[in-house]
N, C-alpha and C positions, 0 to 999 in steps of 0.2 A: 504494500500500500504506500504509494509515493507521496503525492500531495494533491490538493485541490486548488483551483484558481478561479478568480472572478465570481465568487459566490455572491448572490444578491445581498444588498446592504440591509441591515436591520432597520425597521421603520422608526425606531426611537432616535433621540439626539446623538447617541454614541455611534450608530451605524455599524459597529463591529459585532462579530458573533463569537460564541464559544462553541466550537464544533468538534464532534468526534465522528468516526466512521465505523460501521459494523459490517461484518461478513456474514452472509446468510445463505443457507441451503434452502431454496425456495423462501418460505417465510420464517424459517427457524434460525435465530441468531446463534452463531457458533464462536464469534470472536468480536471484541470491541477494542478500538484503539484508545489511547489516552485522549483527554480533552485538550485541544489547542485553543488557548484563550485569546480574545480580542484580535481576531484575524479574519480576513475574507479570502486569504490564500494560505490556508493551514498546511504545514509540512508535517507528515506523520513519520515517514521513513521506518515503517514497521513491517516485519516479516511474520507471516503466520503459516504454519504447516500443519496439515491434519490428514489422517486416513479418513476417507469418506465412508461412514458405516451404513449408508442406505442409498436407495435410488433417489434421484432428484431431477428436476426439469431445468431449473435456472440456478446459476451462481449469482447472487445479488450483493450489491454494496450500497448501503444507505448512508447519506450524510445527515446527521442530526444536529440541531442547535439546542444546546442545554438551556433549560428554563428553570430558574430557581423556584418559582411559585406554581407553575403549571407543568403538565406533562411535556417532555421534550418534543419539539416540533421537527418534522422531517422536511429537509430542504429539497432533496431529490434523490434519485437512485440510478445505478447502472445495473442492468440485468443482462447477463450473458447466457444464452441458451446452451445447454450441455453440448449439443452437436457443433456449436460455433467455437468452443474453447480452444480447439486445435489451431484456429486461425490466428489467435493471439499468443500462441505458446512461446513462453520465455522471451518476450520482447516488450519493452516499455511502450505503452499505448495510452493516448489521451482519449477518454470517453466523455461524451456530452452527458450531463446529468439530465434525467427525464423526470417529468412530474409524477407524483405518486398520488393516486386516489384509490379509495376502497374498491371501486369497480374493476381495477386492473390487478389488484393483489389477490391472485388466485392460485391455489394448489390443491392437489388431491384428485381422486377419481371416483366414479359412480358406476354401480352395476345395475343395469336395467334389463327388463324383458318386456317386449311389445308383442301384442297379438291382435290382429285385425280379423274379425269374424263376421259372418253373415248371420243375422238373427231373424227368424220368422215370427211376426207378431200374431196375436190372437186372430186378427182379421186376415191372416194369410199373406201379409205384405212383408217383403224382405227389406231390412235396413242393416247398415254396417255399424258395428260397435268396435271400439278400440279399448283393449285392456292394457293398462300400463302398470307394471309391477316394479316398484323401487325396492331392490333387495338390500343393498348396503353401500357405504362409502368408505374410502380409506384415505388416510393422510390429509384430512382437512386442516386448515391453519388454526392455531390457538390464538384467539383474540383477547388481548388484555388478561392473559393468564387463564382463560377458561374457554371451553367449547361445548355449547348445548345446542347441537344442530337439529334442524328439521328441514324437510323438502316440500316444495309446492310444485304441483303439476298442472299445466294449462294446455288446452288444445286451441290453437289459434289458426285462423285462415284469413283470406282477404276481406271477407264480408262479416265474419263473426269471431268472437273469442269466448271460450267457455269460462265459467267461474273457476278460480284457482282452487285446487283440492290440496289439502295439507296433511302431512304425516304427523305422527306424535313427535314431541320433542324428546330427544335422547340426551339425558343429563351427563355431563362430565365425561365426554368421550369424543375423540376426533376420528374414531373408526366405528360409526354407528351402524347397527343392524336394524333396518326398518321392516323389510319384508311385508309391505302393504300394497294392495292392488286398487287401482282407480279405473272406473269405467266411463267412457265418453261415447256419445252418439255422434258418429262421423257424418252420415248422410241420412236425411229424412226422405221417406217416399214422397213422390210428387203429390199424390192424393190418396186418401185411404179407400180406394175401390179395389177391384180385383187385379189392378195392374201389378205385375210382380217385377217390373224392370224400372230402371232409373233413367232420368233424362241424362243425355250425354254431358251436360254442364256439371252434373253432380260428380261424375268421374273426374272431370278436369279439376274440379274444386278440391277433390281429395289430394290430387297431386300438389296443389298449392298450399295444402295445410301442413302445419308442423306441430310437433309436441314439444313443449318447453318444460324443462325441469330446473328449478332454482333451488340452491342450497342457502340456508340462512342460519345465523347464530342467534338464538333467542336471548336477547339482552334485557337486563333489568334497568338499563339506563333510559332516561327520558328521550334520548335521541332516536330510539327505535332499534329494530334488529339489524345486525350487520350482514351484508351480502358476502357469501363465501365462494360463489361461482355458479355458472349456468351451463345448460346444454340445450341446443336446438336441433331437433331431428326432423327432416321433411318426411312426410308419410309415403312419398312415392316409392321409397326403397322397399316398402312392404308389398309392392305389386308382385315382385318375383317370389317372395315367400311371405306367407301371412303371419309367420311368427319369427321373432328375431331377439336374440339374447347376447349381450356383449358388455364389456367394460369400456368406459369412455373417460378421457381426461376432461375435467371441468375447464371451462373457458371463461375469460374475462367478459364483462358485460359491454356490449357495443352500444353506447348511449348516444352516439353521434356527436358528442361534444368535441369540438376541435381544441386540442391542447395548445398551450402557449408555445412560442418558438423555443426549441430546445436550448439555444444559446443564452436564453434569459437566466439560466440557473447555474452557469459555470460548468467546469469540467473536472475530471478526476483522473490522475495518472496511476495506472496499475501495471504490474507485471505478473501474469498468471502462468504457472507451470502446472499443467494437468496431465497426468499419465494414467492410462487404463490398460492393464495387461490381462490377457487370459492365460492363467498359469495351469499347465498340465500336471499330471502326477509325476513323481520324481524320476521314474525310469525313462521317460521321454528325453530327459536332459542329460542322461549319463554320458553319451559320447562327447558333447560339447563341454560339459562340466569337467570330465576327466582331463581333456586337453588343457583347460584353464588351470586346474589345480596342480598340474605337473610343471607349471611355469617356473617355479623356484628352482627346479632341478635341470632345466634345459640349459645347455652350454652352446653358445653364449646366451645370456638372458634376453638379448634383443631379438632372438629367434623364437621367443615364447609367445603363446597366444595372448597373455595379459599385456605384454609389452606392445604387441602388434595392435591391440585395441587402442592403447594410448597413442600410437602413431597415426591411426586413421581417423580418430574422433576430432571434430573441429576444436573442442575445448578439452583440455586434459582432465578438467573437473568431471566432465560427463562420464569418462571412463573410470575415474578414481572412485566415485561413490559406489557403484555396484561391485567393483572389484574388491574394495576393502571389506564391504559387508560379506561378500561370498567367502573371502579368505578368513575373516574373523569367525564366520559360522563353522568352517571346517578346521579351525585351529592352525592355519597355514600362513597367517599374516606376517609373522616374524621372519621366516625364511624367505618369503617373497620380497618383502621390503629390503631385507639385507642384500638380496641378489641385485635388485635394480639400483639400490643406493651404491653398492660396490662398483657397479658398471659406470654409474654417473661420476663417482669420485675418480675413477681411472681416466675419464674423459676431461676432468677439470685440470686446467693448467696452473691457476693461481689460487693458493689456499685462502685468500681473502674473499674469493667469489664462491666458496663452497656452499652448495644448496641455496643459492640466492635466486635462481630462476624459477619460473613456473613450470617445472618439469613434472613428469608423472610421479617421480619419487616424492617431491615436496608436496604435491597434491594428495598423494596416498597417505603420507604421514599426517598431514593436516586433518584429513578425514578420520584417521584412526584416533588421533588425539581428541577430536570432537566427540566421537562415539564412546571411546573407553574412558575419557578423562572428564566427562560431564559431572560426575559426583565428586571427583577430586577438586574441581572448581568450586562446587557447592561448599565443601568443608573448609577450603582455604579463603576464597574471596568473598563469598556471599555475605557474611556478617558485616564486614566493613563497607562493602558496596551499599548495602541497605542503609547503614548509618549515614554515608555520604549523601544518599538520595533524600533522606528524611531531615537531616540537620541543616543542610544548606549553608555551611560555613563559607564566607567569602574567601576565594583562593586565587583571584586574578593577580598575576605578577607582572603583566605588561602595563607599564605606566600609562600608555595611550588609552587602554581600555578600562582604567580604574573608574568606578562609579563615585559620585559625590559622597563624601563622608567615610570612604574606605581608606584604610591605612596600609601602605605598601608593605611595611615591615610585618604588621600583623598577618596580612595575607600570606606572605612568604612563610611565616611560622606555621600557619594553619596547613599550608601545602606540604611543608617539610615533615610535619607530624604524620600526615596521611601517607606520604611516600615511605617514611620510616616504618610505619606499622605494616603496610602492605609488603614492603621488602622483607621484613622480619618474618611475617606469616609465610611468605613463599619459600624463603631459604631454610625455614625450619620444618617444611612440609615434606621433605624427602621421603620419609617412611610411608607417607600416604600415597605416593605416586603409583598409579596402577602398574602391575607387573608387566603387562604387554608393552607399555610405553618404555619402561626401564630396559626391557630386552632389546627393543629397537634402538634406543639411545646407546646401549653397549655396542651394538653392531656398527652404528655410525662412527662412534669414537674409535673403534679398532680399525675400520677402513681408512679413516682420515689420517690416523697416526702412522699407519703403514705406508700410505701414499706420500705423505709430506713429512718424512722423518726428521728433517732439519728444523721444522717449525714446532716448538713445544706447546704453543697455545692452540693449535688446530684441533686437538682432542676436545678442548672446551668449546671453541667457537662452532664446531660441527653440531654440538648438542644445543648450545644456547641459541643458535639461529632458529631452532624449532620451539624449545620450551619457553623462551622469553619473547622472541620476535613474533612467533606465529601462534602462540597459545595464551600466555598470560597477558601480554600487551593488548591483543585484539579483544580479549574478554573484559579487560578494564575499560577499553575504549567504547565497546558496544555490548554492555552486559545483557541487553535484551536478546541478542543473537545467540547467546550461550545459556539462555534460560536462568540467568541470575536475577533479572528483573522482568516483570510482565510487559513493560512498555519501554519505548525509547525515552531516555531521561530528558528532563526539561533543559533549555539552553544553558542556564547557569551551571547545573550539575554536569552537563555534557562537557562544558569547558574545563571544569575541575578534573574530570576523568581523562580528558585529552592531555592535560599537563602531567598528570600522574603517569599515564601510559607512556608518554615520551621519556620521562625520567627513568621509569622501570626498564624500558627497552634499552636505554643507553647503559644503565647499570649492569644489565645482563650481557651486553655485547662484548665486554672486556677489551675494548679497543684502547690503544695506548693513550692518545690525547682526547679525553672525553669532551672537554669544553668545545673543542673544534668541531664536534659532531653537530652542533646546533647552529642554524642560520641566524636565530634571534639572539641578540646580545643579552636580553633579560633571562633567557634559559641558561646561557653559559654562566652568568653570574649566580643564578640559583643553584646550578650544579656544583659550584665550589663547596657547598655543604658536604657533598658526598665524595669529594676527592681524597678520601682517606683509604689506606691500605685495607682496613678491616672490612670494607664493603667488597673489594675484589676477592679477599680471602673467603668471605661468606659465600659468594657466588661460586667460587671454585669448589669449596667443600660440598655445596648443594649439588653441583653438576657431577662431582665424583660419586656422590651417593646414588643419584638416580641413573648413572650409567655404568655402575659396577654390577657384575653378574652375581646373583645369589646374595643380595646385600642385606636381607632382613627376613624375619619370620612374619607370616601373614597375620598373626594374632595381635600385632602391634597396633592395629586400627580397631579400637574398641568403642570409639565415640559414635553415637548414632548418626546416620546419614539421612537428612531430610529428603524424601523422594517426591512428595506432592502435598499441597495443602490448598484449602479454599472452602468457601461457604457451600453447604448443601442442606437439604431438608431431610430430617430423619423422623421416624415414628418411634414413640416411646417403646422400650423393650418389655415393659411390664415387670421390672425388677421389684417394684413395690407392690404389695398385695392389692391395695385399693387405688393405685395410681391410674390417672386417665391415660389411655393410649392415643394421645393426639400427636399432631405433626408440629415440629419446631425447627427453626433455622439455626444451624450450628456451624462453628468453624472446625473443619476436619483436618487432621494432620497425620501423615503417614511417614514413619521412618523405617529403617531396616530392623527395628526392635519392636515397635508397637504401632497400633492404629488408635488414635484418640480423637475425642471431640470436646469442645468447650464452647461457652456462650459466645465469646468473640476472641479474635486473635490476641494471644498473649495471656489470656486468663488461665486459671488452674483447670486442668482437664476434669470434666464431669464423668467421663468414662474412658477407660483404657483397656484395649484388647491386645494382649501379647500376640505377636505374629504366629507363634506356635499354636494359638487357639483359633486361628482362622482355618476352618475345615473345608470351606468352599466359598466361591464368590460367583454368583450367577445372576442373570437378568430376572426381573419379576414381571409377569404378564400384567398388561395394563388394567384388565378388568378387576384385579384384586382391590385396588383403591381408586380406580378411575383416574389414574395419574400416569403420565408418560415418563420415560427415561428413568425408571426405577430399577434398582438392583438390590440384592440381599447378601449380607455377610453372615454365613452360618457358623455357629460356635458350638462347643460341647454342650451336651444335654439338650440338643435341639433348640437352643436359644438363637433367635434370628434378629439381626438388625436390618430394618428396611430403610433404604435411603433413596432420595430423589435427586438426581444431578440436574444442572441447569439446562443442558441440551444433549443431543445424541452424541456429539463428539466428546464432551466431558464424561458422559456415562461410560463410553467405550474406554477412554483413557484410565478412569478409576478402576474399572473391572480388570483391564489388562495388567495394571501395575500391582493391584492387590493379589491377583492370581499369581503373577510372577514371584512376588516376595514370599508367598506362602506355599510355593510349589513343592518344597522339600519336606513339608510337614508329614510326619509319619502316619497320622490318623486322617489324612484327607479323605473326604467322602467320594463315593463312586456314583451315588444317586442323590437326587434332591427333588423338592416340590417346586414346580415353576410358578405356582400361585400361592396365595397366603392362606393361613388357617384363620377362618372367620366364622362366627356364629356356630361354633361346635363342629366344624368339619373343614377339611382341605378342599378348596374350590376346584383344584385340578382333578383329583381322583375320588373325591367325595368320602374319603376315609374319615372316621369320626375321632380316632385317638390322635392326640397331638404329637405322640412319639412314633407314629407310623413311619417306617423308612420311606425314602423318596420314591416317586413313581417314574422319574425321568433320569436317564444317564447324565452325569455331569459333562460339561463340554470339555473337549480335548485340552490337556495341560499344555502350558507354554514352557519354554526353557527356564531353568531355575536361576540362571544368571540375570540379576537385576539390570545390569548395565546394557545388555544387548538382547533384543528379541528380533532375530533375523530369520527370514524364510529363505533358505538357500535356493529353492526352486524358483522363487520369485525373482531373486537377483540374477539367476542364470537366464531367465526369460528376458529380463531387462537388457542383459549383455547381448543376447540373441537379437533383440530389436535394434541395438546399436550397430552390430555387425551387418544386419540386413539393410539398415539405413545407409551405411557407408560401403556397401558392396562394390560400387565403382572404384573406390580407393583401394579396396583389397585386391581387385583385379589389376589395378595400376601397379600395386606393390609386387604382384606376381611378375608382371612385365619387367619391373626394375630388377628383380632377382635374376631373371633370365638374362637381361642385358649385362648385369655385373659379372655373371659367371662366364660369359663368352667374350667380354670386351673389357680390357684393362685400362683404357685411356681415360680422358677427362669425363666426368659424370654428366649425363644429360640433365638439363635444368629441371625438368618435370619430375625426375626421380630423386633430386638432391635433398628433398624435404624428409625423406625416410632415413632412419638409422638402420642400416643393414650391414652387420659385421660378418655374417656367414650366409651367403645367398642360398646355398644348398639346404641348410637346416631351416632357414626362414621359409623357403618355398614349400618344404615338407609340411610345416605347421600351417601355412596358408591353405594348402590343399585340404587338410583335416578340418580347418575352420569352415571353409566354403562348403564342404560335404555336410558337416553338422548343421549349418545354417539352412542349407537346401532341404534336408530331411525335415527339420522343424517347420520350415515354410509350408511344405506339403501337408504336414499334420494340421497346421492352422487352417489351410484352405479346405481340408476335408471336414474339420470341425465346423467351419462356417457353412459349408454345403449342407451338412447334417442338421445344423441348427435351423437353417433356412427352410428345410423340408418340414421340420417338426413344429415350427412356431406358427401360432395362429394370431393373426391381427384381430384385436378385440378381446384377447385373453387378458387375464389379470396382470401378467408380466408386460404385455405390450398393448395397452388400451388404444382404442381408436383416438387419433390425435397425437400419437407418439411420433414426433418428427424424426427422432434419431432412428427409429425402426423403419420409417418410410424411406429415409436416406439409404439405410442398409439394404432394403428391398431393391431400391433402384440400382445400387452398386452390384448386388448379386445378379439381377436380371441382365445387367450389362456384361458381367463376367460370363454368365452362362451362355448368352447370345454369342459372345466372342469365342467361347470354347466350341460351340456348335459349328 
């Protein structure tokens, strides 16, 4: 989420607005930025990543103006249809903000059955009647925290409109089951004599008629019921078949109002990266995965499949992300990074430029540190970063930027204290550094020392260029990107963190003349505080500790690691005999030792569940309490804590991390009840004893390692997609191998971008990659053909109005026509 510009002015004298932006799956908010105050061009600069846990039609972004006294008002929105997301994939795009009105805010689908039948009256006359059965709806929006839906059904034609018929209101559900039938008289006989046929006009009129179904939310407010969506179906399609049953997407109401010009509302800059992979079962990926996992053992490493992926991808980062996750999953990351780092060190001529480029090695190490070191950052930096964000001490040391009333010496002292504390925390955290990072650092240190034997400092700079330059310094500079803060810090805090980050980076770099590193004279003056030998010694001791092999026992980290926290709503567990089992908002906190909740952040816990007492974490069916996004934490003696998360993404995150952290518990359950125990019985299986064993198998367990939850097959599928995308480059690389092996002269320019040390070995690997990719491509094509044959348009999975499915059908028919 980049920035907005040219938002309309506020009608008051101030004209400025306090705006924030939300990310929504259809109408469900899954993320909210911080509020940028007093601006019509707010800069957000926030990243949001999530696994999408359900189907959706639109990815929407709303700009809100905060109002202290009333409900926040919506300025405008950007709604991108799911099938259009690829158009904007991974590039900055400015979107015009569109107007938002209740008639256009629609989501969900409805299941209908229509039957047109001839009825003979008592007088022997035939007339047509239409039976409309409204069965159910799914995924209706929740309006102001509630959804009490009902449907109205109307038969309309050019010359008449029937009275609207209404279903019962279904309370507290956005997946209502109506199952109600309404009858309409479609044609009347011309006259009640012995005529048994109709005028031709009547038949024409039937074709012009339509049945209209409107969904509403029954509101207690004086403004009336809220519109949720509509469906208009012409009756002429019943000519072929007198009965028709299907699912339909609800549509916005077309009320003919012309909206204002879109540029009246300003625009929003976004960069959306959306990936959707169909992942087969593990055996499909064996050939490609085996070639990839052997990369560390291939001589030279430049002839390995993983290295080749780095060579053909446009951005090294594209290759690094799935490669690192795949090698971490199979425990091969250290030998792989050691091999590519060793090859890079051999190609490096100057020890001062070691690992300074954006090579595959540096991108892979960055990605490994981000995945494996996330909790290391939490225990080292988070407490002090939180303090800096909350206390707002002035730390500006540039005399030009000093605010009125600020004292330069006081600011320098504030900044010095912060730098000193962060430096001490980092250099004393060696025992907490994750083993996988230490093993990589040991390998880097050995390679660098062997290559540049005359330079005694290179063993330190090889490691510090990662741990300080590419791990701690960026985390201090942008704590939101490393999950240390929920949002991008405000400008003053951001400036303080920039100054701290610059100083820590220089302290860790161990270069000879530190002050000369700074362009700004005020930074050079400030750095004089740290020009003592004790700082250099502390850095070296820290680097020695984290890059020595077998340096510590694992039990040295006994302090609890905070994994996740936030407000949720929970139902009383009934610990007191006569207590009310009502719902209350509580602050939940999960560490690797316990799961607790308290009234608000920082309070004493009201309840603490040790991790070993979490026997299962599962979703709870909505009908239990008529509440969405609920899950249950099952404890010994069948005690259950029912919790409601704020949205579907939050619910998935909590379930995943609670499951991961409790995965190794010896008494984990194998079965559970998907619904609650209410009014003397389980709603799911109707058993009356509250200690009845569960009726449904628990969902599949996740890996026990808290830090990493990786699906190896999914990462291999991602790598296959990249190889497939860059197939022309793979073929060009094959040509380059052929050219190199028969011609020893100057290299052709188009081949010079590839690193090929051994053309013969590289060619062998390329052949295996192209074969593996070709096989998987055929499997995907067959899967799509089979899906195309089996899928019915109008089914629950692909309702009528599903544009992504219509596009898919069009593509498939083009492919099949081409193959014929």
